[in-house]
TIVO-2410 file (N, C-alpha, C; in nm, 3 decimals):
# residues 114
REC num residu      c1      c2      c3 atome chaine
REC   1      X   0.083  -0.120   0.000     N      A
REC   1      X   0.000   0.000   0.000    CA      A
REC   1      X   0.087   0.126   0.000     C      A
REC   2      X   0.199   0.119   0.072     N      A
REC   2      X   0.288   0.234   0.081    CA      A
REC   2      X   0.340   0.272  -0.058     C      A
REC   3      X   0.372   0.172  -0.141     N      A
REC   3      X   0.422   0.199  -0.276    CA      A
REC   3      X   0.315   0.266  -0.362     C      A
REC   4      X   0.192   0.222  -0.347     N      A
REC   4      X   0.083   0.279  -0.427    CA      A
REC   4      X   0.052   0.422  -0.384     C      A
REC   5      X   0.046   0.446  -0.254     N      A
REC   5      X   0.012   0.580  -0.207    CA      A
REC   5      X   0.123   0.681  -0.235     C      A
REC   6      X   0.243   0.633  -0.266     N      A
REC   6      X   0.353   0.723  -0.299    CA      A
REC   6      X   0.348   0.768  -0.445     C      A
REC   7      X   0.265   0.702  -0.526     N      A
REC   7      X   0.256   0.736  -0.668    CA      A
REC   7      X   0.174   0.862  -0.690     C      A
REC   8      X   0.201   0.927  -0.801     N      A
REC   8      X   0.125   1.046  -0.838    CA      A
REC   8      X   0.065   1.027  -0.976     C      A
REC   9      X  -0.033   1.108  -1.011     N      A
REC   9      X  -0.092   1.107  -1.144    CA      A
REC   9      X  -0.080   1.249  -1.199     C      A
REC  10      X  -0.088   1.258  -1.332     N      A
REC  10      X  -0.082   1.390  -1.396    CA      A
REC  10      X  -0.170   1.390  -1.521     C      A
REC  11      X  -0.239   1.500  -1.542     N      A
REC  11      X  -0.312   1.522  -1.667    CA      A
REC  11      X  -0.224   1.614  -1.749     C      A
REC  12      X  -0.186   1.567  -1.866     N      A
REC  12      X  -0.092   1.640  -1.952    CA      A
REC  12      X  -0.168   1.707  -2.066     C      A
REC  13      X  -0.127   1.827  -2.100     N      A
REC  13      X  -0.184   1.895  -2.217    CA      A
REC  13      X  -0.073   1.970  -2.289     C      A
REC  14      X  -0.105   2.020  -2.405     N      A
REC  14      X  -0.005   2.098  -2.479    CA      A
REC  14      X   0.001   2.239  -2.421     C      A
REC  15      X   0.113   2.303  -2.443     N      A
REC  15      X   0.126   2.442  -2.403    CA      A
REC  15      X   0.029   2.526  -2.486     C      A
REC  16      X  -0.006   2.644  -2.434     N      A
REC  16      X  -0.096   2.734  -2.506    CA      A
REC  16      X  -0.041   2.764  -2.644     C      A
REC  17      X  -0.129   2.765  -2.743     N      A
REC  17      X  -0.094   2.798  -2.882    CA      A
REC  17      X  -0.005   2.694  -2.949     C      A
REC  18      X   0.009   2.575  -2.890     N      A
REC  18      X   0.094   2.470  -2.947    CA      A
REC  18      X   0.006   2.357  -2.998     C      A
REC  19      X   0.034   2.310  -3.117     N      A
REC  19      X  -0.036   2.194  -3.173    CA      A
REC  19      X   0.068   2.087  -3.203     C      A
REC  20      X   0.041   1.966  -3.157     N      A
REC  20      X   0.132   1.855  -3.186    CA      A
REC  20      X   0.100   1.799  -3.324     C      A
REC  21      X   0.204   1.758  -3.394     N      A
REC  21      X   0.187   1.692  -3.523    CA      A
REC  21      X   0.199   1.542  -3.497     C      A
REC  22      X   0.084   1.473  -3.496     N      A
REC  22      X   0.079   1.331  -3.465    CA      A
REC  22      X   0.039   1.250  -3.587     C      A
REC  23      X   0.103   1.138  -3.607     N      A
REC  23      X   0.068   1.044  -3.713    CA      A
REC  23      X  -0.052   0.964  -3.663     C      A
REC  24      X  -0.164   0.972  -3.733     N      A
REC  24      X  -0.288   0.909  -3.690    CA      A
REC  24      X  -0.297   0.767  -3.744     C      A
REC  25      X  -0.289   0.670  -3.653     N      A
REC  25      X  -0.296   0.528  -3.690    CA      A
REC  25      X  -0.430   0.466  -3.651     C      A
REC  26      X  -0.527   0.549  -3.615     N      A
REC  26      X  -0.658   0.497  -3.580    CA      A
REC  26      X  -0.733   0.455  -3.706     C      A
REC  27      X  -0.832   0.370  -3.688     N      A
REC  27      X  -0.914   0.326  -3.801    CA      A
REC  27      X  -0.829   0.261  -3.908     C      A
REC  28      X  -0.833   0.318  -4.029     N      A
REC  28      X  -0.754   0.261  -4.139    CA      A
REC  28      X  -0.620   0.333  -4.157     C      A
REC  29      X  -0.573   0.399  -4.052     N      A
REC  29      X  -0.448   0.476  -4.059    CA      A
REC  29      X  -0.329   0.395  -4.106     C      A
REC  30      X  -0.313   0.273  -4.053     N      A
REC  30      X  -0.200   0.188  -4.094    CA      A
REC  30      X  -0.211   0.152  -4.241     C      A
REC  31      X  -0.330   0.117  -4.284     N      A
REC  31      X  -0.351   0.079  -4.424    CA      A
REC  31      X  -0.320   0.196  -4.517     C      A
REC  32      X  -0.363   0.315  -4.480     N      A
REC  32      X  -0.341   0.433  -4.565    CA      A
REC  32      X  -0.193   0.461  -4.587     C      A
REC  33      X  -0.110   0.434  -4.486     N      A
REC  33      X   0.033   0.464  -4.503    CA      A
REC  33      X   0.116   0.340  -4.536     C      A
REC  34      X   0.049   0.225  -4.550     N      A
REC  34      X   0.120   0.102  -4.588    CA      A
REC  34      X   0.192   0.033  -4.474     C      A
REC  35      X   0.152   0.061  -4.351     N      A
REC  35      X   0.214  -0.005  -4.235    CA      A
REC  35      X   0.135  -0.130  -4.200     C      A
REC  36      X   0.202  -0.232  -4.149     N      A
REC  36      X   0.129  -0.353  -4.107    CA      A
REC  36      X   0.031  -0.322  -3.994     C      A
REC  37      X  -0.084  -0.386  -3.995     N      A
REC  37      X  -0.181  -0.361  -3.887    CA      A
REC  37      X  -0.128  -0.410  -3.753     C      A
REC  38      X  -0.030  -0.500  -3.754     N      A
REC  38      X   0.032  -0.542  -3.628    CA      A
REC  38      X   0.101  -0.426  -3.557     C      A
REC  39      X   0.124  -0.318  -3.629     N      A
REC  39      X   0.186  -0.200  -3.570    CA      A
REC  39      X   0.107  -0.154  -3.448     C      A
REC  40      X  -0.025  -0.161  -3.456     N      A
REC  40      X  -0.108  -0.114  -3.344    CA      A
REC  40      X  -0.197  -0.222  -3.283     C      A
REC  41      X  -0.210  -0.337  -3.347     N      A
REC  41      X  -0.306  -0.435  -3.298    CA      A
REC  41      X  -0.247  -0.564  -3.241     C      A
REC  42      X  -0.119  -0.585  -3.253     N      A
REC  42      X  -0.061  -0.712  -3.211    CA      A
REC  42      X  -0.042  -0.719  -3.060     C      A
REC  43      X  -0.054  -0.837  -3.008     N      A
REC  43      X  -0.027  -0.860  -2.865    CA      A
REC  43      X   0.122  -0.837  -2.837     C      A
REC  44      X   0.206  -0.882  -2.929     N      A
REC  44      X   0.350  -0.859  -2.920    CA      A
REC  44      X   0.377  -0.717  -2.973     C      A
REC  45      X   0.444  -0.637  -2.898     N      A
REC  45      X   0.462  -0.496  -2.933    CA      A
REC  45      X   0.584  -0.468  -3.021     C      A
REC  46      X   0.653  -0.571  -3.068     N      A
REC  46      X   0.775  -0.553  -3.146    CA      A
REC  46      X   0.751  -0.471  -3.272     C      A
REC  47      X   0.645  -0.501  -3.345     N      A
REC  47      X   0.616  -0.427  -3.469    CA      A
REC  47      X   0.589  -0.280  -3.440     C      A
REC  48      X   0.514  -0.254  -3.335     N      A
REC  48      X   0.484  -0.115  -3.297    CA      A
REC  48      X   0.609  -0.039  -3.255     C      A
REC  49      X   0.694  -0.104  -3.180     N      A
REC  49      X   0.820  -0.038  -3.138    CA      A
REC  49      X   0.908  -0.007  -3.258     C      A
REC  50      X   0.920  -0.104  -3.348     N      A
REC  50      X   1.004  -0.084  -3.467    CA      A
REC  50      X   0.947   0.029  -3.553     C      A
REC  51      X   0.816   0.032  -3.569     N      A
REC  51      X   0.752   0.136  -3.648    CA      A
REC  51      X   0.774   0.273  -3.582     C      A
REC  52      X   0.751   0.280  -3.451     N      A
REC  52      X   0.771   0.406  -3.380    CA      A
REC  52      X   0.913   0.457  -3.392     C      A
REC  53      X   1.009   0.366  -3.382     N      A
REC  53      X   1.150   0.405  -3.396    CA      A
REC  53      X   1.178   0.458  -3.536     C      A
REC  54      X   1.121   0.391  -3.638     N      A
REC  54      X   1.141   0.436  -3.777    CA      A
REC  54      X   1.080   0.574  -3.799     C      A
REC  55      X   0.962   0.598  -3.746     N      A
REC  55      X   0.899   0.730  -3.761    CA      A
REC  55      X   0.980   0.835  -3.685     C      A
REC  56      X   1.023   0.802  -3.564     N      A
REC  56      X   1.102   0.895  -3.482    CA      A
REC  56      X   1.230   0.934  -3.555     C      A
REC  57      X   1.297   0.836  -3.611     N      A
REC  57      X   1.426   0.861  -3.677    CA      A
REC  57      X   1.410   0.929  -3.812     C      A
REC  58      X   1.314   0.885  -3.890     N      A
REC  58      X   1.302   0.932  -4.028    CA      A
REC  58      X   1.215   1.052  -4.050     C      A
REC  59      X   1.139   1.094  -3.949     N      A
REC  59      X   1.046   1.205  -3.967    CA      A
REC  59      X   1.054   1.299  -3.846     C      A
REC  60      X   1.157   1.382  -3.845     N      A
REC  60      X   1.181   1.469  -3.729    CA      A
REC  60      X   1.072   1.574  -3.710     C      A
REC  61      X   0.987   1.593  -3.811     N      A
REC  61      X   0.878   1.689  -3.799    CA      A
REC  61      X   0.755   1.631  -3.730     C      A
REC  62      X   0.755   1.500  -3.704     N      A
REC  62      X   0.642   1.434  -3.639    CA      A
REC  62      X   0.668   1.429  -3.488     C      A
REC  63      X   0.568   1.471  -3.410     N      A
REC  63      X   0.581   1.476  -3.264    CA      A
REC  63      X   0.546   1.344  -3.196     C      A
REC  64      X   0.474   1.257  -3.265     N      A
REC  64      X   0.435   1.130  -3.205    CA      A
REC  64      X   0.327   1.063  -3.287     C      A
REC  65      X   0.259   0.967  -3.225     N      A
REC  65      X   0.152   0.894  -3.294    CA      A
REC  65      X   0.029   0.888  -3.205     C      A
REC  66      X  -0.087   0.871  -3.268     N      A
REC  66      X  -0.212   0.845  -3.197    CA      A
REC  66      X  -0.270   0.718  -3.256     C      A
REC  67      X  -0.314   0.628  -3.169     N      A
REC  67      X  -0.371   0.501  -3.215    CA      A
REC  67      X  -0.478   0.457  -3.116     C      A
REC  68      X  -0.562   0.363  -3.158     N      A
REC  68      X  -0.667   0.310  -3.070    CA      A
REC  68      X  -0.609   0.196  -2.987     C      A
REC  69      X  -0.636   0.198  -2.859     N      A
REC  69      X  -0.592   0.090  -2.771    CA      A
REC  69      X  -0.654  -0.041  -2.816     C      A
REC  70      X  -0.573  -0.145  -2.823     N      A
REC  70      X  -0.627  -0.276  -2.861    CA      A
REC  70      X  -0.710  -0.335  -2.749     C      A
REC  71      X  -0.700  -0.281  -2.629     N      A
REC  71      X  -0.775  -0.334  -2.515    CA      A
REC  71      X  -0.914  -0.272  -2.501     C      A
REC  72      X  -0.923  -0.140  -2.519     N      A
REC  72      X  -1.053  -0.076  -2.499    CA      A
REC  72      X  -1.096   0.017  -2.612     C      A
REC  73      X  -1.013   0.031  -2.716     N      A
REC  73      X  -1.048   0.115  -2.830    CA      A
REC  73      X  -1.032   0.264  -2.809     C      A
REC  74      X  -0.995   0.306  -2.689     N      A
REC  74      X  -0.979   0.450  -2.663    CA      A
REC  74      X  -0.849   0.499  -2.723     C      A
REC  75      X  -0.845   0.628  -2.751     N      A
REC  75      X  -0.726   0.687  -2.812    CA      A
REC  75      X  -0.607   0.685  -2.717     C      A
REC  76      X  -0.490   0.650  -2.772     N      A
REC  76      X  -0.364   0.651  -2.700    CA      A
REC  76      X  -0.273   0.750  -2.773     C      A
REC  77      X  -0.216   0.842  -2.700     N      A
REC  77      X  -0.125   0.941  -2.757    CA      A
REC  77      X   0.016   0.910  -2.710     C      A
REC  78      X   0.104   0.880  -2.804     N      A
REC  78      X   0.244   0.854  -2.772    CA      A
REC  78      X   0.325   0.970  -2.828     C      A
REC  79      X   0.381   1.051  -2.740     N      A
REC  79      X   0.457   1.169  -2.781    CA      A
REC  79      X   0.605   1.137  -2.769     C      A
REC  80      X   0.679   1.165  -2.878     N      A
REC  80      X   0.822   1.138  -2.879    CA      A
REC  80      X   0.894   1.229  -2.779     C      A
REC  81      X   1.005   1.180  -2.727     N      A
REC  81      X   1.082   1.254  -2.627    CA      A
REC  81      X   1.121   1.393  -2.675     C      A
REC  82      X   1.150   1.407  -2.801     N      A
REC  82      X   1.192   1.538  -2.852    CA      A
REC  82      X   1.081   1.643  -2.845     C      A
REC  83      X   0.957   1.600  -2.829     N      A
REC  83      X   0.844   1.692  -2.828    CA      A
REC  83      X   0.784   1.714  -2.691     C      A
REC  84      X   0.840   1.654  -2.588     N      A
REC  84      X   0.782   1.671  -2.454    CA      A
REC  84      X   0.791   1.815  -2.404     C      A
REC  85      X   0.881   1.893  -2.462     N      A
REC  85      X   0.890   2.034  -2.422    CA      A
REC  85      X   0.765   2.113  -2.462     C      A
REC  86      X   0.683   2.055  -2.549     N      A
REC  86      X   0.558   2.118  -2.592    CA      A
REC  86      X   0.443   2.086  -2.497     C      A
REC  87      X   0.470   2.006  -2.394     N      A
REC  87      X   0.366   1.961  -2.301    CA      A
REC  87      X   0.383   2.024  -2.164     C      A
REC  88      X   0.273   2.034  -2.091     N      A
REC  88      X   0.276   2.080  -1.953    CA      A
REC  88      X   0.186   1.991  -1.869     C      A
REC  89      X   0.218   1.979  -1.742     N      A
REC  89      X   0.131   1.907  -1.649    CA      A
REC  89      X   0.021   2.004  -1.608     C      A
REC  90      X  -0.099   1.979  -1.656     N      A
REC  90      X  -0.211   2.070  -1.630    CA      A
REC  90      X  -0.270   2.048  -1.492     C      A
REC  91      X  -0.258   1.926  -1.441     N      A
REC  91      X  -0.316   1.892  -1.312    CA      A
REC  91      X  -0.239   1.772  -1.257     C      A
REC  92      X  -0.211   1.771  -1.129     N      A
REC  92      X  -0.140   1.658  -1.067    CA      A
REC  92      X  -0.198   1.630  -0.930     C      A
REC  93      X  -0.165   1.515  -0.878     N      A
REC  93      X  -0.210   1.482  -0.744    CA      A
REC  93      X  -0.159   1.347  -0.700     C      A
REC  94      X  -0.181   1.313  -0.574     N      A
REC  94      X  -0.145   1.182  -0.522    CA      A
REC  94      X  -0.245   1.080  -0.576     C      A
REC  95      X  -0.195   0.965  -0.615     N      A
REC  95      X  -0.281   0.862  -0.672    CA      A
REC  95      X  -0.392   0.821  -0.575     C      A
REC  96      X  -0.359   0.809  -0.448     N      A
REC  96      X  -0.460   0.765  -0.352    CA      A
REC  96      X  -0.577   0.862  -0.342     C      A
REC  97      X  -0.559   0.987  -0.386     N      A
REC  97      X  -0.666   1.087  -0.379    CA      A
REC  97      X  -0.734   1.112  -0.513     C      A
REC  98      X  -0.696   1.036  -0.616     N      A
REC  98      X  -0.758   1.058  -0.748    CA      A
REC  98      X  -0.906   1.025  -0.739     C      A
REC  99      X  -0.992   1.116  -0.785     N      A
REC  99      X  -1.136   1.094  -0.771    CA      A
REC  99      X  -1.189   0.971  -0.845     C      A
REC 100      X  -1.120   0.925  -0.948     N      A
REC 100      X  -1.167   0.810  -1.025    CA      A
REC 100      X  -1.106   0.677  -0.980     C      A
REC 101      X  -1.014   0.680  -0.885     N      A
REC 101      X  -0.946   0.558  -0.844    CA      A
REC 101      X  -1.042   0.448  -0.796     C      A
REC 102      X  -1.138   0.477  -0.709     N      A
REC 102      X  -1.228   0.369  -0.666    CA      A
REC 102      X  -1.303   0.303  -0.782     C      A
REC 103      X  -1.351   0.383  -0.876     N      A
REC 103      X  -1.424   0.328  -0.991    CA      A
REC 103      X  -1.334   0.244  -1.080     C      A
REC 104      X  -1.210   0.288  -1.099     N      A
REC 104      X  -1.115   0.213  -1.182    CA      A
REC 104      X  -1.082   0.080  -1.117     C      A
REC 105      X  -1.057   0.081  -0.988     N      A
REC 105      X  -1.026  -0.044  -0.917    CA      A
REC 105      X  -1.143  -0.141  -0.927     C      A
REC 106      X  -1.264  -0.090  -0.913     N      A
REC 106      X  -1.382  -0.175  -0.922    CA      A
REC 106      X  -1.402  -0.228  -1.065     C      A
REC 107      X  -1.387  -0.140  -1.163     N      A
REC 107      X  -1.407  -0.179  -1.304    CA      A
REC 107      X  -1.314  -0.291  -1.344     C      A
REC 108      X  -1.188  -0.284  -1.302     N      A
REC 108      X  -1.089  -0.385  -1.341    CA      A
REC 108      X  -1.071  -0.493  -1.234     C      A
REC 109      X  -1.159  -0.492  -1.135     N      A
REC 109      X  -1.160  -0.592  -1.029    CA      A
REC 109      X  -1.023  -0.606  -0.962     C      A
REC 110      X  -0.968  -0.490  -0.924     N      A
REC 110      X  -0.839  -0.486  -0.856    CA      A
REC 110      X  -0.864  -0.466  -0.708     C      A
REC 111      X  -0.801  -0.548  -0.627     N      A
REC 111      X  -0.811  -0.534  -0.482    CA      A
REC 111      X  -0.674  -0.497  -0.429     C      A
REC 112      X  -0.673  -0.405  -0.335     N      A
REC 112      X  -0.548  -0.367  -0.270    CA      A
REC 112      X  -0.541  -0.439  -0.137     C      A
REC 113      X  -0.437  -0.518  -0.118     N      A
REC 113      X  -0.420  -0.594   0.005    CA      A
REC 113      X  -0.312  -0.525   0.088     C      A
REC 114      X  -0.346  -0.492   0.209     N      A
REC 114      X  -0.247  -0.425   0.297    CA      A
REC 114      X  -0.201  -0.518   0.406     C      A
***
């Protein structure tokens, strides 16, 4: 319990007047650019890592990628390290005080044993 209560959470947003340039891999995004669908849908993350590294190295104007989570379909934003200066922590707090923590623990059937 001590390890969990020591954790913090943060809501991240872009700085004012800043827009990130993200490669959109949602929906038919992989097909449109000729990337294997395993890039975002495989259980093994090797294809996604290799693709991310290739985009990071070969396209310095791209800040990151956005793709749908294979687990719940929600958008995932992966921002490359070179672009983190465009981000700010808009809100932070201790994990144990996060207002959504009880619902998340219940939804995923997680029990904390002390």
